[in-house]
C-alpha positions, 0 to 999 in steps of 0.5 A: 761067768754070769753067776759070780758077776751077779753075786758081786753085783748084789753084794756091791749094791747091798754094801753101797745101800748099807753105807748110804744108810749109815752115812745118812744116819750120822750126817743128816739130822732128818734121817729116819726109820728107813735108814736105821732099819737098813743099817741095823739089818745089814749089821745083823746080816753080817753076823750070820755067817760067823755065829750060825752053825747047824747044831749037828756040826757045832763043836761040843754039842750034846745030843738032846736024848743024853740030856733027857736021860741025865734028867730022868736019872737025876729025878730017880736018884733024888726021889726020896725027897729033899735032904734036910741039913742041920 
């Protein structure tokens, strides 16, 4: 029971800190680098769960060895030199 409550507490504190930074940037002419860093960092962290995925689990990924084999096969096939076009 304590773990979920701690997670919620950290999430709420982080959200409150982020909103404080955003509101201070918008409303206060003297807002500085600290508020900008907190706002940008919180926005960047919000993108992580959506856009980060291990390569092995991503849809449509190709094994790196397959790219190497294709590259080497293409180099062997084209070893006669460039084709001249008239």
